[in-house]
All heavy atoms as an XYZ file, in Angstrom:
776
protein
N       3.914     -8.010    -12.811
C       2.824     -7.194    -13.335
C       2.796     -5.876    -12.542
O       3.328     -5.832    -11.430
C       1.553     -7.982    -13.268
O       0.599     -7.491    -12.443
N       2.256     -4.858    -13.110
C       2.357     -3.508    -12.572
C       1.031     -2.813    -12.748
O       0.676     -2.375    -13.851
C       3.491     -2.808    -13.348
C       3.879     -1.431    -12.873
C       3.871     -1.088    -11.530
C       4.332     -0.497    -13.801
C       4.267      0.173    -11.127
C       4.733      0.727    -13.364
C       4.727      1.063    -12.012
N       0.169     -2.831    -11.751
C      -1.179     -2.271    -11.883
C      -1.384     -1.202    -10.826
O      -0.590     -1.041     -9.906
C      -2.258     -3.332    -11.744
O      -2.204     -3.879    -10.453
C      -2.099     -4.426    -12.790
N      -2.463     -0.496    -10.968
C      -2.773      0.604    -10.069
C      -4.266      0.644     -9.761
O      -5.077      0.423    -10.640
C      -2.392      1.924    -10.678
S      -2.704      3.367     -9.685
N      -4.586      0.895     -8.531
C      -5.962      1.085     -8.141
C      -6.050      2.327     -7.248
O      -6.100      2.228     -6.045
C      -6.506     -0.137     -7.395
O      -6.481     -1.278     -8.154
N      -5.975      3.488     -7.864
C      -5.905      4.697     -7.103
C      -7.196      5.503     -7.182
O      -7.409      6.230     -8.154
C      -4.756      5.598     -7.581
C      -3.374      5.094     -7.207
C      -2.302      5.989     -7.814
C      -3.159      5.058     -5.674
N      -8.072      5.337     -6.262
C      -9.260      6.168     -6.036
C     -10.260      6.242     -7.204
O     -11.443      6.261     -6.949
C      -8.841      7.603     -5.664
C      -7.878      7.704     -4.479
C      -7.528      9.146     -4.230
C      -8.380      7.054     -3.224
N      -9.864      6.311     -8.407
C     -10.798      6.474     -9.520
C     -10.979      5.214    -10.319
O     -11.502      5.259    -11.427
C     -10.344      7.601    -10.404
C     -10.239      8.964     -9.711
C      -9.689     10.033    -10.670
C     -11.608      9.398     -9.204
N     -10.575      4.076     -9.814
C     -10.809      2.799    -10.491
C      -9.896      2.567    -11.701
O     -10.200      1.726    -12.500
N      -8.787      3.254    -11.793
C      -7.853      3.020    -12.872
C      -7.293      1.626    -12.714
O      -7.040      1.144    -11.629
C      -6.700      4.057    -12.863
C      -7.170      5.477    -13.040
C      -5.994      6.432    -12.928
C      -6.476      7.840    -13.035
N      -5.385      8.791    -12.800
N      -7.057      0.967    -13.882
C      -6.520     -0.349    -13.781
C      -5.020     -0.416    -14.138
O      -4.358     -1.384    -13.830
C      -7.266     -1.296    -14.715
O      -7.193     -0.773    -16.049
C      -8.709     -1.439    -14.276
N      -4.503      0.654    -14.729
C      -3.076      0.647    -15.082
C      -2.493      2.028    -14.645
O      -3.104      3.059    -14.873
C      -2.854      0.387    -16.569
C      -3.235     -0.967    -16.953
N      -2.506     -2.083    -16.641
C      -4.344     -1.402    -17.605
C      -3.112     -3.148    -17.097
N      -4.249     -2.772    -17.684
N      -1.341      1.976    -14.124
C      -0.630      3.188    -13.677
C       0.166      3.782    -14.834
O       0.905      3.062    -15.480
C       0.281      2.876    -12.504
C       1.057      3.994    -11.901
C       0.103      4.970    -11.280
C       2.032      3.500    -10.839
N       0.049      5.052    -15.025
C       0.808      5.740    -16.048
C       2.272      5.796    -15.510
O       2.542      6.413    -14.506
C       0.252      7.145    -16.239
C       1.056      8.017    -17.199
O       2.100      7.564    -17.654
O       0.576      9.116    -17.513
N       3.190      5.139    -16.212
C       4.599      5.085    -15.709
C       5.225      6.470    -15.490
O       6.125      6.633    -14.718
C       5.334      4.285    -16.786
C       4.272      3.502    -17.453
C       3.012      4.324    -17.396
N       4.684      7.519    -16.165
C       5.248      8.840    -16.029
C       4.972      9.385    -14.633
O       5.621     10.308    -14.216
C       4.717      9.783    -17.110
O       3.336     10.048    -16.865
N       4.014      8.817    -13.902
C       3.693      9.262    -12.552
C       4.776      8.808    -11.555
O       4.853      9.403    -10.485
C       2.313      8.784    -12.101
C       1.161      9.324    -12.920
C      -0.148      8.628    -12.527
C       1.049     10.833    -12.779
N       5.454      7.761    -11.847
C       6.476      7.214    -10.960
C       7.604      6.651    -11.812
O       7.769      5.413    -11.838
C       5.915      6.250     -9.972
S       4.954      4.923    -10.721
N       8.395      7.512    -12.458
C       9.399      7.019    -13.416
C      10.469      6.170    -12.795
O      10.953      5.232    -13.417
C       9.955      8.289    -14.043
C       9.592      9.403    -13.104
C       8.339      8.935    -12.424
N      10.892      6.477    -11.548
C      11.924      5.705    -10.930
C      11.449      4.282    -10.624
O      12.144      3.267    -10.837
C      12.455      6.386     -9.644
C      13.603      5.681     -8.998
C      14.857      5.605     -9.864
O      14.963      6.332    -10.860
O      15.770      4.828     -9.523
N      10.222      4.152    -10.102
C       9.611      2.834     -9.851
C       9.521      2.052    -11.130
O       9.778      0.869    -11.177
C       8.263      2.982     -9.159
C       7.587      1.631     -8.923
S       8.420      0.566     -7.758
C       8.028      1.375     -6.217
N       9.052      2.723    -12.190
C       8.945      2.047    -13.471
C      10.263      1.530    -13.966
O      10.375      0.419    -14.422
C       8.336      3.025    -14.463
C       8.061      2.409    -15.827
O       7.378      1.364    -15.868
O       8.516      2.949    -16.849
N      11.323      2.342    -13.828
C      12.689      1.912    -14.237
C      13.133      0.718    -13.454
O      13.632     -0.283    -13.999
C      13.631      3.072    -14.057
C      15.058      2.712    -14.541
C      16.087      3.732    -14.110
N      16.286      3.755    -12.690
C      16.979      2.817    -11.978
N      17.493      1.765    -12.586
N      17.113      2.921    -10.646
N      12.956      0.752    -12.119
C      13.391     -0.366    -11.263
C      12.640     -1.666    -11.644
O      13.237     -2.716    -11.786
C      13.135     -0.034     -9.779
C      14.124      1.043     -9.369
C      13.285     -1.255     -8.892
C      13.838      1.694     -8.011
N      11.293     -1.533    -11.854
C      10.521     -2.718    -12.180
C      10.941     -3.301    -13.523
O      10.958     -4.524    -13.714
C       9.057     -2.405    -12.143
C       8.475     -2.108    -10.759
C       7.017     -1.633    -10.883
C       8.562     -3.320     -9.892
N      11.193     -2.462    -14.487
C      11.524     -2.942    -15.856
C      12.930     -3.601    -15.843
O      13.141     -4.531    -16.610
C      11.490     -1.792    -16.845
C      10.086     -1.423    -17.217
C      10.063     -0.297    -18.216
C       8.638      0.005    -18.624
N       8.577      1.201    -19.459
N      13.825     -3.138    -14.978
C      15.172     -3.721    -15.022
C      15.442     -4.801    -14.025
O      16.308     -5.611    -14.201
C      16.249     -2.609    -14.790
O      15.988     -1.969    -13.504
C      16.203     -1.559    -15.866
N      14.590     -4.874    -12.960
C      14.879     -5.887    -11.905
C      13.659     -6.755    -11.586
O      13.681     -7.522    -10.613
C      15.250     -5.139    -10.602
C      16.477     -4.310    -10.795
O      17.526     -4.847    -11.233
N      16.386     -3.028    -10.543
N      12.622     -6.736    -12.379
C      11.396     -7.440    -12.011
C      11.565     -8.963    -12.157
O      11.848     -9.446    -13.227
C      10.198     -6.980    -12.834
C       8.864     -7.487    -12.418
C       8.546     -7.044    -10.965
C       7.803     -7.020    -13.310
N      11.435     -9.630    -11.078
C      11.377    -11.093    -11.060
C       9.953    -11.489    -11.393
O       9.004    -10.884    -10.881
C      11.754    -11.549     -9.645
C      11.711    -13.035     -9.440
O      10.822    -13.690     -9.919
N      12.678    -13.533     -8.725
N       9.755    -12.472    -12.254
C       8.369    -12.862    -12.602
C       7.497    -13.225    -11.409
O       6.273    -13.195    -11.488
C       8.573    -14.093    -13.530
C       9.966    -13.982    -14.005
C      10.723    -13.254    -12.922
N       8.124    -13.554    -10.255
C       7.353    -13.927     -9.076
C       6.886    -12.707     -8.302
O       6.140    -12.829     -7.352
C       8.182    -14.813     -8.157
N       7.295    -11.532     -8.690
C       6.959    -10.296     -7.981
C       5.749     -9.660     -8.626
O       5.716     -9.496     -9.852
C       8.122     -9.274     -7.948
C       9.283     -9.875     -7.135
C       7.689     -7.975     -7.348
C      10.532     -9.020     -7.183
N       4.772     -9.307     -7.823
C       3.525     -8.672     -8.326
C       3.466     -7.320     -7.601
O       3.531     -7.259     -6.389
C       2.357     -9.550     -7.939
C       1.052     -8.961     -8.468
C       0.718     -8.987     -9.813
C       0.146     -8.427     -7.607
C      -0.480     -8.536    -10.265
C      -1.069     -7.889     -8.032
C      -1.358     -7.950     -9.374
O      -2.545     -7.461     -9.836
N       3.370     -6.219     -8.323
C       3.364     -4.919     -7.769
C       2.004     -4.290     -8.038
O       1.532     -4.209     -9.164
C       4.480     -4.034     -8.383
C       4.420     -2.606     -7.835
C       5.863     -4.654     -8.125
N       1.414     -3.723     -6.986
C       0.150     -2.983     -7.076
C       0.239     -1.729     -6.250
O       0.885     -1.709     -5.215
C      -1.005     -3.843     -6.542
C      -1.295     -5.042     -7.407
C      -2.227     -5.971     -6.759
N      -3.586     -5.428     -6.719
C      -4.614     -6.105     -6.283
N      -4.520     -7.340     -5.842
N      -5.846     -5.554     -6.333
N      -0.405     -0.694     -6.728
C      -0.450      0.588     -5.982
C      -1.927      0.819     -5.576
O      -2.840      0.678     -6.409
C      -0.003      1.718     -6.848
C       1.481      1.675     -7.151
C       1.963      0.926     -8.198
C       2.343      2.395     -6.341
C       3.306      0.921     -8.445
C       3.690      2.384     -6.598
C       4.214      1.654     -7.645
N      -2.144      1.160     -4.327
C      -3.452      1.447     -3.827
C      -3.439      2.788     -3.125
O      -2.454      3.169     -2.519
C      -3.937      0.410     -2.785
C      -4.092     -0.952     -3.346
C      -3.152     -1.945     -3.428
C      -5.254     -1.491     -3.939
N      -3.702     -3.071     -3.994
C      -4.988     -2.810     -4.325
C      -6.535     -0.991     -4.187
C      -5.924     -3.644     -4.950
C      -7.475     -1.804     -4.758
C      -7.151     -3.114     -5.144
N      -4.551      3.502     -3.183
C      -4.681      4.782     -2.455
C      -5.870      4.650     -1.520
O      -6.845      3.993     -1.841
N      -5.782      5.261     -0.380
C      -6.872      5.288      0.579
C      -7.254      6.704      0.783
O      -6.466      7.507      1.374
C      -6.424      4.614      1.888
C      -7.488      4.226      2.903
C      -8.554      3.311      2.272
C      -6.871      3.584      4.112
N      -8.430      7.071      0.333
C      -8.884      8.508      0.361
C      -9.023      8.987      1.827
O      -9.297      8.189      2.734
C     -10.243      8.600     -0.324
N      -8.845     10.298      2.039
C      -9.014     10.848      3.389
C     -10.406     10.521      3.957
O     -11.376     10.520      3.174
C      -8.843     12.334      3.147
C      -8.006     12.431      1.939
C      -8.428     11.292      1.078
N     -10.472     10.196      5.239
C     -11.737      9.898      5.896
C     -12.294      8.508      5.627
O     -13.455      8.268      5.921
N     -11.426      7.614      5.094
C     -11.923      6.244      4.776
C     -11.091      5.217      5.514
O     -10.052      5.511      6.099
C     -11.875      6.000      3.262
O     -10.529      6.084      2.823
C     -12.737      6.974      2.484
N     -11.564      3.964      5.420
C     -10.828      2.842      6.028
C     -11.210      1.604      5.250
O     -12.188      1.560      4.502
C     -11.132      2.702      7.528
C     -12.576      2.376      7.751
N     -13.514      3.330      7.882
C     -13.229      1.153      7.864
C     -14.715      2.755      8.071
N     -14.547      1.460      8.069
N     -10.410      0.587      5.432
C     -10.772     -0.730      4.861
C     -11.433     -1.565      5.947
O     -11.249     -1.347      7.118
C      -9.512     -1.484      4.342
O      -8.654     -1.752      5.452
C      -8.766     -0.674      3.294
N     -12.207     -2.545      5.547
C     -12.755     -3.477      6.495
C     -11.676     -4.493      6.812
O     -10.803     -4.760      5.993
C     -14.039     -4.187      5.932
C     -15.148     -3.180      5.756
C     -13.746     -4.967      4.710
N     -11.708     -5.087      7.990
C     -10.700     -6.098      8.339
C     -10.781     -7.250      7.327
O     -11.866     -7.711      6.977
C     -11.092     -6.572      9.712
C     -11.860     -5.449     10.337
C     -12.558     -4.791      9.124
N      -9.623     -7.670      6.800
C      -9.580     -8.739      5.795
C      -8.203     -9.367      5.837
O      -7.282     -8.850      6.422
C      -9.863     -8.168      4.423
C      -8.867     -7.189      3.950
N      -8.870     -5.872      4.420
C      -7.828     -7.265      3.056
C      -7.870     -5.186      3.820
N      -7.218     -6.026      3.041
N      -8.087    -10.524      5.248
C      -6.819    -11.241      5.133
C      -6.761    -11.835      3.723
O      -7.755    -12.170      3.094
C      -6.731    -12.356      6.148
N      -5.539    -11.887      3.162
C      -5.308    -12.481      1.885
C      -5.434    -13.964      1.950
O      -5.246    -14.591      2.987
N      -5.775    -14.573      0.804
C      -5.885    -16.052      0.763
C      -4.539    -16.730      0.609
O      -4.406    -17.928      0.805
C      -6.843    -16.416     -0.380
O      -6.315    -15.928     -1.615
N      -3.508    -15.932      0.260
C      -2.167    -16.453      0.079
C      -1.209    -15.588      0.838
O      -1.327    -14.351      0.827
C      -1.759    -16.459     -1.402
C      -0.361    -16.944     -1.591
C      -2.755    -17.287     -2.231
N      -0.256    -16.198      1.527
C       0.731    -15.405      2.264
C       1.625    -14.663      1.281
O       2.110    -15.214      0.304
C       1.613    -16.323      3.122
N       1.755    -13.340      1.480
C       2.649    -12.521      0.656
C       3.003    -11.308      1.498
O       2.277    -10.899      2.395
C       1.950    -12.054     -0.635
O       0.809    -11.231     -0.353
N       4.168    -10.776      1.222
C       4.609     -9.562      1.935
C       4.055     -8.333      1.203
O       4.185     -8.199      0.003
C       6.110     -9.493      1.960
C       6.844    -10.487      2.890
C       8.335    -10.294      2.811
C       6.330    -10.397      4.301
N       3.417     -7.474      1.977
C       2.892     -6.195      1.479
C       3.710     -5.092      2.061
O       4.109     -5.128      3.217
C       1.435     -6.015      1.873
C       0.514     -6.829      1.050
O       0.935     -7.703      0.289
N      -0.780     -6.643      1.217
N       4.023     -4.117      1.241
C       4.753     -2.923      1.654
C       3.864     -1.735      1.538
O       3.312     -1.467      0.425
C       5.987     -2.743      0.811
C       6.772     -1.454      1.230
C       6.920     -3.929      0.859
N       3.605     -1.035      2.638
C       2.759      0.180      2.578
C       3.627      1.378      2.883
O       4.339      1.454      3.877
C       1.657      0.046      3.608
C       0.744     -1.122      3.244
S      -0.765     -1.202      4.231
C      -1.738      0.045      3.488
N       3.599      2.334      1.932
C       4.424      3.571      1.966
C       3.508      4.763      2.188
O       2.504      4.955      1.482
C       5.183      3.712      0.682
C       5.852      5.023      0.422
C       7.025      5.259      1.384
C       6.390      5.032     -1.044
N       3.821      5.574      3.188
C       3.073      6.822      3.452
C       3.524      7.891      2.472
O       4.684      8.268      2.429
C       3.311      7.253      4.909
N       2.556      8.371      1.673
C       2.846      9.427      0.727
C       2.355     10.790      1.182
O       2.981     11.789      0.915
C       2.233      9.127     -0.636
C       2.764      7.882     -1.320
C       2.029      7.632     -2.605
C       4.252      8.004     -1.562
N       1.263     10.796      1.916
C       0.688     12.017      2.405
C       0.064     11.738      3.765
O      -0.893     10.964      3.856
C      -0.389     12.610      1.465
C      -0.817     13.993      1.806
O      -0.501     14.497      2.873
N      -1.606     14.559      0.964
N       0.628     12.254      4.843
C       0.207     11.858      6.196
C      -0.461     13.014      6.925
O       0.154     14.081      7.113
C       1.426     11.404      7.017
C       1.028     10.953      8.401
C       2.147     10.246      6.290
N      -1.747     12.817      7.357
C      -2.355     13.864      8.142
C      -1.697     13.964      9.555
O      -1.099     12.981     10.008
C      -3.811     13.373      8.295
C      -3.833     11.955      7.894
C      -2.590     11.674      7.114
N      -1.772     15.126     10.177
C      -1.152     15.306     11.449
C      -1.910     14.516     12.501
O      -3.071     14.198     12.348
C      -1.122     16.802     11.839
O      -2.440     17.261     11.913
N      -1.222     14.131     13.550
C      -1.837     13.478     14.703
C      -1.934     11.971     14.593
O      -2.690     11.339     15.322
N      -1.182     11.340     13.718
C      -1.175      9.885     13.617
C      -2.534      9.260     13.282
O      -2.932      8.289     13.845
N      -3.221      9.918     12.383
C      -4.587      9.490     12.010
C      -4.592      8.514     10.851
O      -5.725      8.156     10.387
C      -5.476     10.699     11.747
C      -5.609     11.609     12.999
C      -6.442     12.805     12.703
C      -6.520     13.693     13.918
N      -7.218     14.937     13.647
N      -3.494      8.129     10.375
C      -3.393      7.096      9.300
C      -2.638      5.925      9.873
O      -1.614      6.117     10.518
C      -2.711      7.647      8.061
O      -3.486      8.591      7.444
N      -3.115      4.732      9.643
C      -2.407      3.598     10.191
C      -2.906      2.277      9.659
O      -3.717      2.191      8.751
N      -2.313      1.245     10.250
C      -2.575     -0.161      9.798
C      -2.567     -1.043     11.050
O      -1.689     -0.912     11.892
C      -1.482     -0.598      8.853
C      -1.524     -2.026      8.402
C      -2.656     -2.230      7.433
C      -0.216     -2.422      7.769
N      -3.572     -1.891     11.139
C      -3.584     -2.903     12.188
C      -3.405     -4.231     11.503
O      -4.070     -4.544     10.553
C      -4.914     -2.940     12.940
C      -4.955     -4.036     14.021
C      -6.294     -4.223     14.656
N      -7.408     -4.419     13.760
C      -7.699     -5.587     13.179
N      -6.913     -6.661     13.335
N      -8.741     -5.692     12.399
N      -2.424     -5.022     11.942
C      -2.226     -6.367     11.498
C      -2.256     -7.264     12.701
O      -1.484     -7.078     13.671
C      -0.783     -6.530     10.787
C      -0.582     -7.924     10.312
C      -0.653     -5.554      9.640
N      -3.215     -8.226     12.662
C      -3.471     -9.006     13.876
C      -3.895     -8.099     15.020
O      -4.812     -7.296     14.850
N      -3.189     -8.149     16.138
C      -3.552     -7.286     17.259
C      -2.545     -6.124     17.440
O      -2.520     -5.451     18.471
C      -3.628     -8.091     18.590
C      -2.350     -8.757     18.958
O      -1.299     -8.574     18.290
N      -2.339     -9.467     20.019
N      -1.712     -5.895     16.419
C      -0.734     -4.821     16.508
C      -1.055     -3.675     15.563
O      -1.301     -3.918     14.363
C       0.665     -5.384     16.123
C       1.757     -4.357     16.212
C       3.107     -4.924     15.959
N       4.080     -3.845     15.980
C       5.310     -3.987     15.653
N       5.768     -5.181     15.240
N       6.133     -3.025     15.641
N      -1.119     -2.457     16.095
C      -1.459     -1.252     15.278
C      -0.204     -0.417     15.119
O       0.570     -0.260     16.060
C      -2.595     -0.494     15.899
O      -3.740     -1.188     15.896
N      -0.100      0.172     13.958
C       1.025      1.123     13.647
C       0.364      2.319     12.965
O      -0.527      2.227     12.211
C       2.018      0.511     12.679
C       2.747     -0.637     13.303
O       3.661     -0.433     14.140
N       2.418     -1.836     12.953
N       0.929      3.502     13.316
C       0.540      4.715     12.661
C       1.669      5.339     11.858
O       2.817      5.156     12.244
C       0.061      5.750     13.715
O      -1.104      5.316     14.314
N       1.320      6.039     10.798
C       2.338      6.767     10.047
C       2.448      8.132     10.659
O       1.430      8.756     10.953
C       1.942      6.841      8.576
C       2.162      5.612      7.828
C       3.375      5.173      7.296
C       1.212      4.642      7.436
N       3.198      3.944      6.664
C       1.862      3.631      6.736
C      -0.179      4.507      7.699
C       1.201      2.506      6.257
C      -0.806      3.428      7.211
C      -0.101      2.402      6.495
N       3.674      8.631     10.861
C       3.864      9.943     11.432
C       4.444     10.964     10.443
O       4.304     12.167     10.612
C       4.786      9.859     12.635
C       4.195      9.043     13.762
O       3.083      9.343     14.190
N       4.843      7.981     14.139
N       5.062     10.396      9.346
C       5.587     11.340      8.362
C       5.673     10.633      7.012
O       5.696      9.392      6.937
C       6.973     11.849      8.750
C       8.018     10.751      8.900
C       9.327     11.265      9.417
C      10.329     10.168      9.588
N      11.607     10.609     10.074
N       5.716     11.422      5.957
C       5.856     10.896      4.614
C       7.126     10.066      4.491
O       8.148     10.368      5.079
C       5.943     12.076      3.608
C       5.942     11.627      2.173
S       5.860     13.027      1.032
C       7.513     13.706      1.213
N       7.017      8.983      3.783
C       8.166      8.097      3.517
C       8.286      6.916      4.409
O       9.108      6.046      4.187
N       7.503      6.908      5.545
C       7.548      5.763      6.430
C       6.933      4.546      5.746
O       5.986      4.667      4.972
C       6.831      6.022      7.706
C       7.543      7.042      8.576
C       6.853      7.304      9.916
O       5.618      7.314      9.952
O       7.595      7.510     10.894
N       7.454      3.363      6.084
C       7.071      2.129      5.445
C       6.660      1.092      6.494
O       7.279      1.004      7.559
C       8.219      1.521      4.594
C       7.892      0.112      4.098
C       8.568      2.452      3.446
N       5.566      0.382      6.238
C       5.192     -0.741      7.055
C       5.143     -2.001      6.191
O       4.539     -1.919      5.103
C       3.814     -0.537      7.743
C       3.862      0.649      8.675
C       3.424     -1.809      8.473
C       2.522      1.040      9.265
N       5.828     -3.029      6.547
C       5.838     -4.336      5.782
C       5.090     -5.370      6.670
O       5.383     -5.484      7.834
C       7.273     -4.765      5.502
C       8.031     -3.684      4.682
C       7.252     -6.090      4.744
C       9.484     -3.959      4.568
N       4.175     -6.101      6.016
C       3.431     -7.078      6.771
C       3.045     -8.265      5.883
O       3.069     -8.158      4.663
C       2.174     -6.464      7.391
C       1.113     -6.029      6.386
C       0.058     -6.877      6.137
C       1.203     -4.845      5.769
C      -0.930     -6.487      5.214
C       0.258     -4.439      4.824
C      -0.813     -5.292      4.563
N       2.698     -9.371      6.509
C       2.246    -10.560      5.825
C       0.776    -10.473      5.582
O      -0.038    -10.396      6.511
C       2.603    -11.804      6.680
C       2.306    -13.095      5.968
O       1.516    -13.149      5.063
O       2.939    -14.100      6.381
N       0.376    -10.480      4.335
C      -1.020    -10.366      3.925
C      -1.936    -11.456      4.404
O      -3.135    -11.339      4.430
C      -1.040    -10.301      2.370
C      -2.418     -9.957      1.831
O      -3.001     -8.982      2.208
N      -2.884    -10.804      0.909
N      -1.325    -12.565      4.880
C      -2.168    -13.729      5.318
C      -2.799    -13.407      6.698
O      -3.797    -14.036      7.012
C      -1.304    -14.959      5.500
N      -2.293    -12.433      7.399
C      -2.863    -12.093      8.713
C      -3.978    -11.033      8.487
O      -3.900    -10.193      7.593
C      -1.844    -11.461      9.623
C      -0.824    -12.462     10.125
C       0.387    -12.649      9.426
C      -1.065    -13.198     11.248
C       1.312    -13.567      9.886
C      -0.138    -14.119     11.695
C       1.045    -14.283     11.020
O       1.964    -15.229     11.461
N      -5.019    -11.078      9.331
C      -6.068    -10.098      9.218
C      -5.487     -8.719      9.409
O      -4.630     -8.500     10.281
C      -7.162    -10.334     10.283
C      -8.296     -9.365     10.145
C      -9.321     -9.471     11.238
O      -9.151     -8.841     12.286
O     -10.288    -10.250     10.964
N      -5.919     -7.765      8.527
C      -5.415     -6.396      8.637
C      -6.492     -5.417      8.217
O      -7.473     -5.769      7.542
C      -4.144     -6.236      7.791
C      -4.284     -6.668      6.356
N      -4.254     -7.991      5.976
C      -4.506     -5.961      5.246
C      -4.391     -8.084      4.651
N      -4.539     -6.816      4.173
N      -6.299     -4.170      8.638
C      -7.193     -3.091      8.360
C      -6.380     -1.811      8.301
O      -5.473     -1.598      9.138
C      -8.252     -2.955      9.471
C      -9.162     -1.757      9.358
C     -10.089     -1.624     10.582
C     -10.897     -0.367     10.402
N     -11.872     -0.237     11.461
N      -6.684     -0.961      7.324
C      -5.996      0.321      7.199
C      -7.002      1.496      7.330
O      -8.157      1.305      7.066
C      -5.305      0.402      5.834
N      -6.514      2.623      7.793
C      -7.387      3.772      7.935
C      -6.626      5.039      7.566
O      -5.437      5.138      7.655
C      -7.961      3.908      9.319
C      -6.953      3.986     10.410
C      -6.430      5.142     10.938
C      -6.324      2.908     11.105
N      -5.539      4.854     11.894
C      -5.402      3.490     12.039
C      -6.455      1.489     11.068
C      -4.659      2.668     12.855
C      -5.700      0.767     11.877
C      -4.790      1.341     12.778
N      -7.404      6.034      7.143
C      -6.852      7.357      6.790
C      -7.867      8.384      7.197
O      -8.693      8.780      6.377
C      -6.515      7.413      5.264
C      -5.850      8.706      4.908
O      -5.309      9.414      5.715
N      -5.949      9.050      3.615
N      -7.830      8.820      8.432
C      -8.829      9.707      8.965
C      -8.330     11.102      9.115
O      -7.213     11.395      9.204
C      -9.379      9.258     10.303
C     -10.039      7.890     10.158
N     -10.852      7.417     11.127
C     -10.043      6.959      9.183
C     -11.307      6.214     10.781
N     -10.824      5.903      9.635
């Protein structure tokens, strides 16, 4: 499945916004793979939470403020994004929190 939750409560992503991702998903999607896109508005953060099922999440930095002010804490380990294109992969079963300040 291919859904989007980007800032304005949209439930489906317009494939024209990411044509290469759309092409990859249509040609290689395994039924066991679930793809979701989330955006975190500037000046916001998520509350610490953990998924009810273990799954690998991939977080990609698309727009990074200077000074390492965007990041993710998983368990007791924190990572910051320093430039666009950096990726953090983590197990959703562990408590995690993201911020974009």
